[in-house]
matplotlib code that plots the C-alpha trace (Angstrom):
import matplotlib.pyplot as plt

x = [-123.4, -122.8, -122.0, -122.4, -123.3, -124.4, -123.7, -120.1, -117.5, -115.9, -114.9, -112.0, -112.9, -115.1, -111.9, -110.1, -108.0, -107.3, -106.5, -109.1, -111.3, -114.9, -118.4, -119.4, -117.1, -119.6, -122.8, -122.5, -121.4, -124.7, -126.8, -125.5, -127.1, -130.1, -130.9, -129.8, -132.7, -132.4, -130.0, -132.5, -135.6, -133.0, -130.3, -132.2, -132.0, -128.4, -127.6, -127.1, -126.8, -125.8, -122.5, -123.1, -119.6, -117.3, -113.9, -112.2, -108.8, -108.1, -108.7, -106.1, -103.4, -103.2, -102.2, -100.6, -98.3, -99.5, -97.2, -99.0, -102.5, -102.2, -101.1, -104.0, -106.4, -104.8, -103.7, -101.3, -104.4, -104.1, -100.2, -100.9, -103.5, -101.1, -98.2, -100.5, -102.2, -99.1, -100.4, -97.3, -94.4, -90.6, -90.3, -93.3, -95.9, -99.5, -99.3, -103.0, -104.5, -106.4, -107.6, -109.9, -112.4, -112.4, -116.0, -115.0, -112.1, -108.8, -109.7, -112.7, -110.6, -109.8, -113.5, -113.9, -111.0, -112.3, -115.5, -114.1, -112.3, -115.6, -117.0, -113.9, -114.5, -118.9, -117.7, -115.4, -117.9, -120.4, -118.3, -117.6, -121.6, -122.2, -119.3, -118.8, -119.2, -118.0, -117.6, -117.8, -115.0, -111.7, -108.8, -106.5, -103.3, -100.0, -100.9, -97.6, -97.1, -96.2, -97.4, -99.9, -99.3, -100.2, -104.1, -104.1, -104.5, -104.7, -104.6, -108.3, -107.1, -105.2, -107.5, -110.1, -108.3, -106.3, -110.1, -111.5, -108.3, -108.5, -112.1, -111.9, -113.6, -110.6, -106.9, -105.5, -106.2, -105.0, -104.5, -104.7, -103.6, -104.0, -104.0, -101.8, -99.4, -97.6, -99.5, -96.6, -98.0, -99.8, -97.0, -94.5, -97.6, -97.9, -94.5, -93.2, -96.8, -97.7, -101.4, -101.5, -100.4, -100.1, -99.4, -99.4, -98.9, -98.1, -96.2, -92.8, -91.6, -92.9, -94.3, -94.1, -91.0, -89.2, -88.1, -85.1, -84.5, -82.9, -84.4, -83.3, -80.7, -83.3, -85.2, -88.1, -91.0, -92.2, -89.5, -90.5, -91.9, -95.1, -95.4, -95.3, -94.3, -95.4, -94.1, -95.2, -93.0, -94.4, -95.4, -95.4, -99.1, -99.9, -98.2, -100.2, -102.9, -100.5, -98.3, -101.2, -102.6, -99.0, -99.1, -102.4, -101.3, -98.0, -100.4, -102.4, -99.0, -98.4, -101.4, -105.1, -106.8, -110.5, -111.0, -109.5, -109.3, -109.0, -108.0, -109.5, -108.1, -109.4, -106.2, -104.5, -107.1, -105.9, -108.3, -107.4, -106.8, -104.3, -100.4, -98.8, -100.8, -99.5, -97.1, -99.8, -102.1, -104.5, -107.8, -111.1, -111.0, -108.2, -109.5, -112.5, -110.6, -108.2, -111.4, -112.9, -110.0, -109.5, -113.3, -113.1, -110.0, -111.2, -114.9, -113.4, -111.7, -114.8, -112.5, -115.1, -114.0, -114.1, -113.7, -112.5, -113.0, -108.9, -107.8, -109.4, -109.4, -111.1, -114.0, -113.8, -113.1, -116.6, -117.0, -114.1, -116.6, -119.9, -118.5, -117.4, -120.4, -122.8, -121.2, -121.2, -124.3, -126.0, -124.1, -125.7, -128.6, -129.3, -128.9]
y = [-216.0, -219.2, -223.0, -226.1, -229.8, -231.8, -235.3, -234.3, -236.1, -233.3, -235.8, -238.1, -240.3, -242.6, -243.5, -244.3, -241.1, -239.8, -235.8, -234.1, -232.7, -232.7, -232.4, -230.0, -227.2, -227.3, -228.0, -225.6, -222.8, -223.2, -224.0, -220.8, -218.7, -220.7, -219.8, -216.0, -213.8, -211.8, -214.2, -217.6, -216.3, -215.3, -218.3, -219.8, -216.4, -216.7, -220.6, -222.9, -226.5, -228.4, -228.8, -229.2, -228.6, -231.4, -231.9, -233.9, -235.4, -232.7, -230.1, -232.0, -231.8, -228.6, -228.2, -231.9, -234.1, -236.7, -239.2, -238.0, -238.2, -241.9, -242.7, -241.7, -243.6, -246.6, -249.4, -247.1, -244.8, -245.9, -245.6, -242.0, -241.3, -242.5, -240.4, -237.4, -238.0, -238.6, -241.9, -243.7, -243.0, -243.2, -246.5, -247.5, -248.0, -246.4, -243.0, -241.2, -244.3, -247.2, -249.4, -251.6, -248.7, -247.2, -247.2, -246.3, -247.1, -244.7, -244.6, -243.1, -239.8, -238.7, -238.5, -236.8, -234.1, -233.7, -233.4, -230.5, -229.1, -228.7, -226.6, -224.8, -224.0, -223.1, -221.0, -219.1, -218.7, -217.5, -215.1, -213.7, -213.5, -212.3, -210.9, -212.9, -216.5, -218.4, -222.4, -224.9, -227.0, -226.7, -225.1, -228.0, -225.8, -228.1, -230.2, -230.1, -231.1, -234.3, -235.7, -234.7, -233.5, -232.0, -233.8, -232.7, -235.2, -232.3, -228.6, -227.4, -223.5, -223.6, -226.3, -223.8, -220.8, -222.7, -223.7, -220.5, -219.0, -222.1, -221.2, -217.4, -216.1, -214.6, -213.6, -212.7, -214.0, -213.2, -216.0, -214.9, -217.7, -217.3, -220.5, -221.3, -223.2, -221.7, -222.4, -224.0, -225.9, -223.0, -221.4, -223.6, -224.3, -220.9, -219.6, -217.1, -216.7, -213.3, -214.8, -215.9, -213.9, -215.2, -214.1, -216.0, -215.3, -218.3, -219.7, -218.9, -222.3, -226.1, -227.3, -227.7, -225.7, -228.3, -230.3, -230.2, -227.4, -229.6, -233.1, -235.6, -233.1, -229.9, -227.5, -229.0, -227.0, -225.9, -223.5, -222.0, -218.5, -217.2, -213.7, -212.5, -214.2, -213.6, -215.1, -214.6, -215.8, -217.7, -215.1, -212.1, -212.6, -208.7, -207.8, -210.0, -207.6, -204.7, -207.0, -208.6, -205.3, -204.1, -207.2, -206.3, -203.4, -204.7, -207.3, -204.5, -203.6, -206.5, -207.2, -206.2, -209.0, -210.3, -212.5, -213.3, -216.7, -216.3, -219.5, -218.7, -221.2, -221.1, -222.9, -220.1, -219.7, -220.4, -223.3, -225.0, -229.2, -229.6, -230.2, -228.7, -225.5, -224.6, -222.0, -219.4, -218.9, -215.5, -215.0, -214.9, -211.2, -211.4, -213.7, -212.0, -208.8, -210.8, -211.8, -208.6, -206.9, -209.1, -208.7, -204.7, -204.9, -206.4, -205.0, -201.2, -202.7, -204.0, -207.6, -211.0, -212.4, -216.5, -217.9, -221.3, -223.0, -224.4, -225.7, -225.0, -228.6, -229.7, -228.9, -224.7, -223.5, -223.2, -219.8, -218.3, -219.0, -217.7, -214.8, -213.9, -215.0, -213.2, -209.7, -210.4, -211.8, -209.1, -206.4, -208.0, -208.5, -204.8, -203.9]
z = [-152.6, -150.6, -152.3, -150.7, -151.7, -148.4, -150.3, -150.5, -147.7, -145.6, -142.6, -143.4, -140.2, -142.6, -144.5, -141.3, -141.1, -137.9, -138.6, -137.2, -140.4, -139.1, -140.8, -138.5, -140.0, -142.5, -140.5, -137.9, -139.8, -142.1, -138.6, -137.2, -140.2, -140.4, -136.3, -137.0, -136.8, -139.9, -142.3, -141.0, -143.7, -146.5, -146.4, -149.3, -151.3, -150.9, -151.0, -154.1, -152.7, -155.6, -157.6, -161.3, -162.5, -163.6, -163.6, -166.6, -167.2, -169.2, -166.6, -164.7, -167.3, -167.8, -163.8, -163.3, -165.0, -167.1, -165.6, -162.2, -163.6, -165.3, -161.5, -160.3, -162.5, -161.9, -159.8, -158.0, -156.8, -153.1, -152.8, -154.0, -151.4, -148.5, -149.6, -149.8, -146.8, -145.1, -143.9, -143.7, -141.4, -142.3, -141.0, -143.2, -140.5, -140.7, -139.3, -138.5, -140.2, -138.9, -142.0, -139.4, -138.6, -142.1, -143.8, -147.3, -149.5, -149.6, -153.5, -152.9, -151.6, -155.5, -156.4, -153.1, -154.5, -158.2, -156.4, -154.5, -157.3, -159.4, -156.8, -156.3, -160.5, -159.7, -157.0, -159.5, -161.9, -159.2, -157.7, -161.8, -162.0, -158.7, -157.1, -153.7, -153.4, -150.4, -151.1, -148.3, -149.5, -151.4, -151.4, -151.8, -152.2, -151.3, -154.3, -156.6, -160.7, -160.2, -156.8, -153.9, -150.3, -147.2, -147.5, -151.2, -154.1, -156.5, -156.5, -157.0, -156.8, -160.2, -161.9, -161.6, -163.0, -165.4, -166.6, -166.9, -168.4, -171.1, -171.9, -172.2, -168.8, -167.2, -168.7, -164.9, -161.1, -158.2, -155.3, -151.7, -149.2, -145.1, -144.8, -141.5, -143.7, -146.7, -150.1, -151.6, -154.3, -155.8, -155.7, -157.5, -160.1, -161.0, -161.0, -163.2, -164.9, -164.5, -165.4, -161.8, -158.8, -155.4, -151.8, -149.0, -145.2, -143.0, -140.5, -140.9, -139.8, -139.5, -142.4, -145.4, -144.5, -142.4, -144.8, -146.9, -149.1, -152.1, -152.9, -155.4, -156.8, -157.3, -154.9, -153.2, -154.7, -151.5, -151.4, -154.4, -153.6, -154.2, -155.7, -152.1, -149.1, -145.7, -142.9, -139.3, -136.5, -133.7, -131.3, -134.1, -134.5, -133.4, -136.3, -138.6, -139.9, -140.6, -142.4, -144.3, -145.4, -146.9, -148.6, -150.1, -151.6, -153.2, -154.6, -156.1, -157.5, -159.5, -161.5, -162.0, -162.1, -162.9, -160.0, -156.7, -155.2, -151.3, -149.5, -146.1, -144.1, -140.1, -139.0, -138.2, -135.4, -131.6, -131.0, -134.3, -133.3, -136.1, -134.2, -137.2, -136.9, -133.7, -134.8, -135.5, -132.8, -134.0, -131.6, -132.7, -133.2, -135.3, -137.4, -138.0, -138.9, -140.9, -143.1, -143.6, -144.6, -147.5, -148.4, -148.0, -149.9, -153.2, -153.0, -153.0, -155.6, -157.3, -158.0, -158.0, -154.7, -154.4, -150.6, -150.3, -146.5, -146.9, -143.7, -140.4, -137.8, -134.7, -132.9, -133.0, -136.3, -137.5, -135.7, -137.7, -141.2, -139.0, -138.1, -141.6, -143.2, -140.8, -141.6, -145.4, -145.7, -143.7, -145.8, -148.8, -147.6, -146.9, -150.0]

ax = plt.figure().add_subplot(projection="3d")
ax.plot(x, y, z, "-o")
ax.set_aspect("equal")
plt.show()
């Protein structure tokens, strides 16, 4: 199944934010599938076009601290957004942000993120019903218990999984994170919790691992380990697929889940335009092999799989999603 709601906002330009996250990674992927000679006539059959789940404060409090949730629903929200989206530099100046170009207030980004979290939850429920679902959104893996980070106000991954657990829909889950950046928020929020097992394959250097290891007398949560971390050095791209395959086998040995949530970032693609992804440069063919490796691994084990867009920046990243979904939908259409 495909899950998308075109009333949701995917671009950040309307908020005056100069980060190359564009609507067309959604619209171009859907256009490609709609114009496909085989899939075009089947697209409606595979699509759910409305997000009807809702994220409550109770959902947030299962994951985030009460103090942080209270700040999000107060006059402190805009400051939290400025921090989470890294819109202020160390000197107090605006960074990748021009308020003069904003048509929407920064405060609306909280609703935006909560809507996406609702989409992640719905994606998981559809995956449990159908075996596979891809959501055109979600993947906010950097948000921590007490603060937002890395363009993520709330951690929609853990929020969705905690909701499923609280409602006794699942007991155990896997998070397979192949975004270019380490899934640091997810790792910290689920650390030493054997009900959610995490794998992250990511750049060995660069954000979020370029900050201090210790902050305010304690460990920087970005350095908390996933259950399986697979750091890839720049120049090691040819080893990526083999290391991912070994990591998936290690994951299988750790637990048996009722669902796998895949953070399917397109930002390891060599044409990604976000500067902080430059440490990992996979070809389009390598990206397709990555995505199909995960899909087949889960399908062979009959594990329901919910896929999220996560990171993907600039004019070319839509091709990564289109290649993957073309293969999966053709396979499902031939059943």
